N, C-alpha and C positions, 0 to 999 in steps of 0.2 A: 388462171394459175399458170405459172411457168411449167413447161412440160417436164423439166428435170425434177421439179418438186412432186409431180404427179406419180413418178415412178421411182420407188425406193427398192433397189434390187434385193431380193430375199437371199439370205445365205451367200452373200457375194464373195467374201474371203474364202469360205469353205469351197465354193464352186471352183474358183480359180486355182486353189491349192490342189484339188482333186484332178482338175483337167491337166495340170502340169504343163502349161503353155506360156509361162511368164517370160520365156526366152527362146531364141532359135527361130529359124525360118519355118513356121508351121501354119497350118490351116485348120480352123475350127468352124463347126456349124452351130450357130445359135438357132435352134429349130423353132423357137417361139420368141422371136426377137422383141416383140412388144414395142415399147418406147426406147429400147436400146441400152438400158442401164448396165446389164452384164457385159454386153459387147463393148460399150464405151470404156469400161474399166479394163478389159483385156487389151484393147487396142492401145490404150494409154501406157500400159506397163510393158508391152512388147512391140517395139517399132518395126519388127520384121513379121509380125503376125497378120494374117488375113482372116476375116470372118465372113462366112456366108450367113446372112440373116434371113430367116424364113418367117413369113406371117401371112395368114389368109385375110387379115383385116387390112384393107387398102389404106385406111386412115392411119393405122398404127405404123405401117410400113413407110408411109409418106413422112410421118413425124420422126421416125427413127432415122430415115435417110437425111432429113434436114438436120437433126441433132448430130449426126456422124459425118457431116460434110468435111470437117477438118481431116478426116481419115480417107479421103477420096482415093479410090484405087485399092484400098485395103478392106473396105466394107462393101460386100457384094450382095445386094438385096435380091430376094426371090419371092414372088407372090405365089403362095400355095399353102397346103396343110403340112404339118410337120412330118407326116409319114412320107412326103414326097421329096425327102432329102436326096435320094439317089437321082431323081429327075433333075434337081437343082445342080448337083455335081456334074451330071452329063451335059447340061446346058452350058456350064462354065468350063467344061473340058478338064475337070478334076477327077482323078481316078480314086484317090484315097484321102482321108482327112486324119488329123491327129487328135481330134476331140469332137464330141457331140454333147451339147448342153440343151436340155429341155426344161423350162420352167412352166409347168402345166397350169391348167385351169384358166379362169377369166383374168384378163389383165387389169392393171390399175386404171388405164384409160377407159376401158369398157365399163368399169364400175363407176368411175367418177364423172362420166358424161351421161346425164340422165336420159337424154334422147335415145340412147341405145337400148334402154328397157331391161337391163340386167339386174338392177337393184330393186328390192322391195321397199327400200327406204325413200325412194324418190318417185313421184308420179310421172309416168311416161307410157307411150304405146308399148305393148307387149311384143317387142321384136326379138331380142336376144341372139340374133344371128351374128356370128363373128365376121362372116363374109356377107355383107348386105346385098350383094349382087345376085345371090342365088338361094334356093331353098325356101322352106316355109317358115313363117314367124311362130313364136310361142303362142300368140293369140290364135293363129290359124290351126296350130296343132291341137289346142284345146277344143276349138269349134268343130274340128273334123274327127275327133276321137270318141270312141264309145267309152262307157264307164269302165269296162274291163281293160281296155287298151290303156286308158289314162291311169288307172289304178296300178297297173303293171309298171308303167314308166315312173310314177312317183315313188312306189315302193322299192323298185330296183335301183334307180339312180339317185333317189333322195333318201333312201333308208328311212322312210317316214311310216310310222306305225299306224297313222290315221289315213293312209293312202286311199283306201276304198271310200271312206267317208268323204274325203275331199273330192275325189273323182265323181261321186254321186251328185255333188252340188255344182260342179263346174263343167263336166264333160258335155260337149255338144252346144255349149252356150257361147255367145259372143261377148267378149270383154274389150272395151275401148282402150282401157289403160290399166296400169298396175294398181291404182287406188281401188278400182272396182273389184279386181281379183282379191286384193288384200281384205276387203270388207267381207267377202263371202267366206274366205278361209278363216279369218279371225272369229267369225260368228259360229263356226262349227268345231274348231280345234281348240282345246284347252291351251291357255297361254303358258308357254314354257318358262322355266326359271331364267334361262338366258336366250337372247335372240328373239326373233319374230316368229309367230306361228306359221308364216308362209315361207320361211327360209329354206326348208328342205324341198318344198315344192318348186321354188325358183331354181334351185340347183338341178333338180331332176329335169325340168323343162329345158334349161340351158344345155345340159348334156345331150338330151334327145335331139333337140333342134340342130345341134352342131355335130352330131354323131361322134362325140368325143371318145367313147370307149372303143368303137370300131377302129378309129384312127390310131389310138394308142396301142391296140393289139398289133397293128402293122408296124408301128414305129420302132420298137426295140429290135426286132429282127433286121429291119432295114438299116438301123444304126450300126449294128454289128457288121453288116456287109460293107458299110461305108468306111469303117475304121481301118487304118493301117495297123500292123502288128505293133503293140505298145501304145496304141491310141486309147483314150479314155472316154467313157460314157458317164455322164452325170445327169440324173433326173431328179427334179424337185416336184413332188406331188402334194396335194392339199386335202385329200380325203381318202378313206380306206379303199374305195373302189379303184381309184387310180393306182394307189400304192400296191394293191394286191396284184394288179396286172404287171406292173414293173417288177415286183419281187419275183413272181413266178417265171417271167421271161428271163431275168438275169440268172436265177437259180438253175433253170433248164440249160442255159448256155455255159454255165460254170461247172457242170457235172458231166462225167463221161457217159456217153451213150452206148458203151460197149456192153454186149449181152453178158449176163451173169454166167460165170464159168469159163469164159474165153480166156485162155492162158496169156495171150498177148493183146495189148490194146492197140488196135489199128489206128492209123493216122486220122481216118475219117470219124473215129469215135472220140477223139480227144476233146476235152472242153475247150471252148474258144474264148471264155472270159475268166478272169480272176476277180473275185469280189474284193473291193477295197474298204467298204464300210462294214462295221459291226452293227447289224441291225440297221437302224436309220440314224442319220445325223440331224439334229434339230437346232433351231435358232437359239441363241443364248437368251437369258432372261432380259438382258439389256436391249437386245434387238427386238424382242417381243414387245417391250415397253415403247420403244421408238417407232416400231412398225408393227401394229397389231395384226396385219395380214400374215406375218411370219409365224404366228403362234401355232398354226396347224401344219406348217411346212415340214416335209420329211424328205431328206436327201439320200439317195442311193447312188453309189459309184462303182464302176468296174473297169478293168483294163483288158484289152484284147491280147490274147496270148498266142493265137494261131492266125496267120494271115490267110483266111479262106472265107 
């Protein structure tokens, strides 16, 4: 498949509108560049724009760089996790940026290439690492975990009500591939009305293997530090765990930290963000039809009001 077809950017127009970088000499961080769909659209629309593209997946970064060759000098790739945006800026000699975009979760490429082991719908080794050069695989995590440890992971990150039942049947065991894991889970979990019985378990394993929640906890505060005054933060999440972390971090930064009863709000207590979205922005019905992955997407956006 053509790599452009593999990646349909979710909430593309909404993201660009909220970032407000369609014109002017500006710099944006695409913190989860993936195959470069959002970045390509931004660079096409603004000939003065520069985009720092971050991804921990070496293959995704290679493909994005190849796709964005026409924008040489304006696309600046950086290998790392998305909470490392300050390190990327420091390496490139950039002190502040005008926008930060993060399209969270697993990328299209990771789902569509079965050898990566992210999908329960295709038989493959249970890897699930976004950066295949380090860390343990999902299979190794299952094999090395106790029932209690694995039940906690599946319940917390997968929001799976049968977490302990699943953990009792798979913890400490060696699975060569996703087909073997699917067989065990399907045998003990009632078939849901929608999706596969193993869907939530796969989500949980992927999040745990890649330490996604820990990285996200660090990402929003680091993004605020990276933004210039008037800069915009746009985050697209795909499940309630991600969205809850983003929501709380944005709300905290958009509220005064001044003690109750203090007659004057001191500068250090002023909010640093202004929320731009009412609740969350979701994909249109048409986009959900054309790109089913957009159905669960939730976009939140905010603007930096204080340069600190």
